[in-house]
VMD Tcl script that draws the C-alpha trace (Angstrom):
set ca {
  {120.62 61.75 101.36}
  {122.14 61.58 97.91}
  {123.37 64.77 96.28}
  {124.29 63.24 92.96}
  {121.01 63.36 91.02}
  {121.35 67.04 90.04}
  {117.76 67.87 91.00}
  {118.81 70.33 93.70}
  {120.16 73.77 92.86}
  {122.58 73.48 95.77}
  {123.34 70.34 97.76}
  {125.86 69.40 100.41}
  {126.65 66.08 102.06}
  {128.91 65.88 105.10}
  {130.36 69.21 104.03}
  {133.13 70.64 106.20}
  {135.74 73.37 105.95}
  {138.61 73.70 108.39}
  {140.94 76.67 108.78}
  {143.99 76.89 111.04}
  {141.81 78.33 113.79}
  {139.34 75.45 113.59}
  {136.21 74.28 111.78}
  {134.12 76.95 110.07}
  {131.67 74.33 108.78}
  {131.30 70.75 109.92}
  {129.15 67.83 108.77}
  {126.64 69.98 106.85}
  {124.06 68.09 104.82}
  {121.17 69.82 103.04}
  {119.46 70.36 99.70}
  {118.12 73.57 98.20}
  {115.49 72.62 95.61}
  {115.48 74.46 92.31}
  {113.17 77.43 91.91}
  {113.12 78.32 95.62}
  {114.04 81.49 97.47}
  {116.07 80.39 100.47}
  {117.04 82.47 103.49}
  {120.55 81.76 104.73}
  {120.40 82.74 108.40}
  {122.89 82.62 111.25}
  {124.93 84.79 113.60}
  {128.37 86.14 112.76}
  {130.83 83.26 112.63}
  {128.14 80.70 111.85}
  {129.77 79.69 108.56}
  {127.55 81.54 106.08}
  {130.38 83.25 104.20}
  {132.36 80.02 104.09}
  {129.36 78.17 102.66}
  {128.90 80.79 99.95}
  {132.61 80.68 99.11}
  {132.40 76.88 98.77}
  {129.34 77.19 96.53}
  {131.07 79.66 94.24}
  {134.26 77.62 94.03}
  {136.39 80.19 95.85}
  {137.15 77.56 98.49}
  {137.44 73.78 98.42}
  {135.90 71.52 101.08}
  {138.03 69.87 103.73}
  {135.50 67.06 104.08}
  {132.34 66.00 102.29}
  {131.01 67.42 99.06}
  {129.00 70.29 97.62}
  {127.22 70.39 94.28}
  {125.93 73.37 92.33}
  {123.28 72.70 89.69}
  {124.43 69.10 89.52}
  {128.13 69.89 89.17}
  {131.05 70.22 91.54}
  {132.52 73.74 91.89}
  {136.28 73.92 91.70}
  {139.23 74.74 89.50}
  {137.15 75.93 86.57}
  {135.83 78.89 88.56}
  {132.25 79.78 89.33}
  {129.58 77.66 87.66}
  {128.52 79.49 84.47}
  {124.87 79.43 85.56}
  {125.59 80.77 89.05}
  {125.87 84.45 89.93}
  {127.29 85.77 93.18}
  {126.73 89.23 94.64}
  {129.11 89.94 97.51}
  {128.22 92.21 100.41}
  {130.68 94.91 99.32}
  {129.11 94.94 95.82}
  {132.41 95.10 93.90}
  {132.02 97.71 91.18}
  {134.70 99.87 89.56}
  {134.00 103.23 91.14}
  {135.63 105.22 88.33}
  {133.57 103.45 85.68}
  {130.26 104.78 84.48}
  {127.25 102.50 84.72}
  {127.51 102.00 80.96}
  {131.18 101.03 81.32}
  {130.22 98.41 83.90}
  {127.66 96.88 81.56}
  {130.23 96.72 78.75}
  {132.67 95.07 81.17}
  {130.03 92.51 82.03}
  {129.65 91.66 78.37}
  {133.43 91.37 77.91}
  {134.02 89.23 81.02}
  {131.14 86.77 80.72}
  {130.58 84.21 77.99}
  {126.91 84.07 78.94}
  {125.73 87.68 79.06}
  {122.48 89.39 78.08}
  {123.37 93.04 77.51}
  {119.83 94.13 76.68}
  {118.47 92.45 79.78}
  {121.09 93.96 82.11}
  {120.52 97.41 80.59}
  {116.76 97.05 81.03}
  {117.24 96.34 84.75}
  {119.32 99.49 85.15}
  {116.83 101.58 83.19}
  {113.91 100.18 85.20}
  {115.68 101.30 88.39}
  {116.07 104.81 87.02}
  {119.86 104.74 87.29}
  {121.56 107.14 84.82}
  {123.93 105.08 82.66}
  {126.34 107.99 82.12}
  {126.87 108.48 85.87}
  {130.04 107.23 87.54}
  {129.61 104.47 90.08}
  {131.20 106.69 92.76}
  {128.38 109.23 92.43}
  {125.51 106.76 92.90}
  {123.52 106.29 96.08}
  {123.73 103.00 97.98}
  {120.42 101.86 96.52}
  {121.52 102.72 92.99}
  {124.82 100.87 93.38}
  {122.95 97.84 94.63}
  {120.64 97.95 91.61}
  {123.64 98.14 89.26}
  {125.39 95.29 91.08}
  {122.18 93.24 90.87}
  {121.93 93.95 87.16}
  {125.53 92.79 86.74}
  {124.70 89.54 88.51}
  {121.42 88.96 86.70}
  {122.93 89.88 83.33}
  {124.55 86.44 83.39}
  {121.03 84.99 83.27}
  {121.81 82.68 86.21}
  {119.83 79.66 87.29}
  {121.12 80.21 90.83}
  {122.00 83.53 92.42}
  {123.79 83.80 95.77}
  {123.38 87.12 97.57}
  {125.51 88.03 100.60}
  {123.74 90.68 102.70}
  {122.57 92.65 99.63}
  {120.42 95.00 101.73}
  {122.87 95.72 104.55}
  {123.67 99.34 103.65}
  {120.26 100.40 102.33}
  {117.54 102.55 103.86}
  {114.06 100.96 104.32}
  {112.65 102.31 101.05}
  {115.66 101.17 99.02}
  {115.47 97.74 100.71}
  {111.87 97.38 99.64}
  {112.59 98.46 96.07}
  {115.55 96.09 95.69}
  {113.59 93.12 97.08}
  {110.64 93.88 94.81}
  {112.96 93.99 91.80}
  {114.58 90.70 92.81}
  {111.26 88.95 93.40}
  {110.01 90.14 90.03}
  {113.00 88.51 88.37}
  {112.41 85.31 90.34}
  {108.78 85.23 89.21}
  {109.71 85.83 85.57}
  {112.73 83.53 85.28}
  {112.19 80.83 87.93}
  {115.77 81.13 89.14}
  {116.84 79.86 92.56}
  {117.96 82.37 95.19}
  {120.14 81.90 98.27}
  {119.86 85.10 100.28}
  {121.98 85.79 103.35}
  {120.63 88.42 105.73}
  {120.83 89.34 109.40}
  {117.49 91.20 109.16}
  {114.89 88.46 109.47}
  {112.05 90.91 108.87}
  {113.37 91.36 105.31}
  {112.88 87.65 104.66}
  {109.35 87.20 106.01}
  {106.90 86.61 103.17}
  {109.71 86.49 100.59}
  {111.66 83.32 101.32}
  {109.94 79.95 101.02}
  {112.94 77.91 102.15}
  {115.21 78.23 105.18}
  {118.81 77.22 105.81}
  {119.84 78.10 109.36}
  {123.45 77.77 110.47}
  {124.92 78.05 113.94}
  {128.30 76.97 115.21}
  {129.28 75.75 111.76}
  {126.42 73.25 111.53}
  {123.02 73.14 109.89}
  {120.45 73.61 112.66}
  {117.30 73.89 110.61}
  {116.66 73.38 106.90}
  {113.60 72.93 104.72}
  {110.39 74.43 103.40}
  {109.36 77.43 105.50}
  {105.68 76.49 105.62}
  {106.50 72.96 106.74}
  {109.00 74.13 109.35}
  {106.58 76.70 110.77}
  {103.72 74.21 110.77}
  {105.95 71.74 112.60}
  {106.32 74.05 115.61}
  {104.01 75.68 118.12}
  {104.61 78.77 120.23}
  {103.00 78.12 123.59}
  {102.17 81.06 125.86}
  {101.05 80.60 129.44}
  {101.53 81.66 133.07}
  {105.15 81.90 134.13}
  {104.55 80.22 137.47}
  {103.05 77.21 135.69}
  {105.75 76.61 133.08}
  {108.16 74.21 134.78}
  {107.82 70.70 133.39}
  {104.68 71.44 131.41}
  {106.17 70.10 128.17}
  {108.35 67.05 127.50}
  {111.99 68.11 127.33}
  {112.55 66.32 124.02}
  {110.08 68.60 122.16}
  {111.11 71.91 123.73}
  {113.30 74.06 121.49}
  {113.41 77.07 123.81}
  {111.62 78.26 126.96}
  {111.64 81.91 128.05}
  {110.03 83.29 131.17}
  {109.21 86.79 132.38}
  {107.37 87.86 135.51}
  {104.09 87.88 133.60}
  {104.26 84.94 131.21}
  {106.19 82.02 129.80}
  {106.82 81.46 126.09}
  {107.83 77.99 124.97}
  {108.60 76.95 121.39}
  {107.90 73.26 120.94}
  {108.23 70.87 118.03}
  {105.05 69.32 116.69}
  {101.58 70.51 115.76}
  {99.52 68.28 118.04}
  {97.48 69.08 121.16}
  {96.89 72.68 122.19}
  {98.75 72.19 125.45}
  {97.89 72.42 129.15}
  {94.80 74.33 130.36}
  {95.42 78.05 130.45}
  {98.00 77.93 127.69}
  {97.54 79.38 124.20}
  {99.06 77.81 121.09}
  {100.20 79.99 118.20}
  {101.93 79.31 114.91}
  {105.35 81.01 115.09}
  {106.52 83.50 112.52}
  {109.68 82.78 110.56}
  {111.52 85.30 112.71}
  {110.30 83.75 115.97}
  {111.20 80.27 114.73}
  {114.70 81.21 113.57}
  {115.59 83.28 116.62}
  {114.42 80.57 119.03}
  {116.58 77.94 117.33}
  {119.57 80.30 117.25}
  {119.23 81.16 120.93}
  {118.80 77.49 121.80}
  {121.92 76.61 119.82}
  {123.92 79.29 121.60}
  {122.68 78.12 125.00}
  {123.47 74.51 124.15}
  {126.97 75.45 123.02}
  {127.57 77.45 126.21}
  {126.38 74.54 128.35}
  {128.48 71.92 126.60}
  {131.51 74.10 126.00}
  {131.36 73.38 122.27}
  {130.30 75.55 119.35}
  {129.32 72.59 117.20}
  {126.82 70.68 119.30}
  {123.31 70.13 118.01}
  {121.79 69.18 121.35}
  {118.27 70.45 121.77}
  {118.04 71.87 118.27}
  {116.30 70.51 115.20}
  {118.64 69.71 112.35}
}
mol new
graphics top color blue
foreach p $ca { graphics top sphere $p radius 0.5 }
foreach p [lrange $ca 0 end-1] q [lrange $ca 1 end] { graphics top cylinder $p $q radius 0.2 }
display resetview
């Protein structure tokens, strides 16, 4: 796969990053098409933060390459059309909201003050209030306005909903999706809460053990799998091993995620289309089991890549 045509918002080819303790990412190849909302999913230590740091130019690859909007991140800092919102939402706590917006204008060559202010006003955040006095949801809305004020083509969000209550999570996601609809920007959204991503993300990038385990259009990935449910005593050997992603058995029933969208399966078995959460969790559990069996955290055995 070539990553040099600039058509992808984010593209990696053979991408790897090694620290003293070992490989955080290894041999990662994928493309995130422009205009998509992509879920970046994986357990702690999967390489998500390293990937985001490589995309923003905070780190340099050990092997392979990464491109952002057709260019290579590096010494010049973050791509001018990329915005990054870190999990800790770095805001100056002694500043007022208005001070933060003025700082955004002073620190960014490409900055839309009126647009950033409109996002704060739409969230009902008082501009004269100090950052330290705001609720978690309000701080997130200010941080999002600071990121979107750059008018990015690509925005990278690291666990933006982690410290929010359910209502605030919903409000922040609605605000973000409204901006996506109006501007057509590309979003890479990291989250541990898969339920937050269902119905929002149309692209998936799943990492485990420093490797890409699943990547592509959500509808195509879901359609390319079947969740088979049948009697537990009748599960052994019912499906070819090369199509089984994961098999789980209880006393009452067996649940098997298989690749493919073909026949319904053996008599007495029901075939269902998996949800995004079911699909992602099955591949993550299968990756962990494969790593435990082989003694390696980077194997891709038994997992779609």
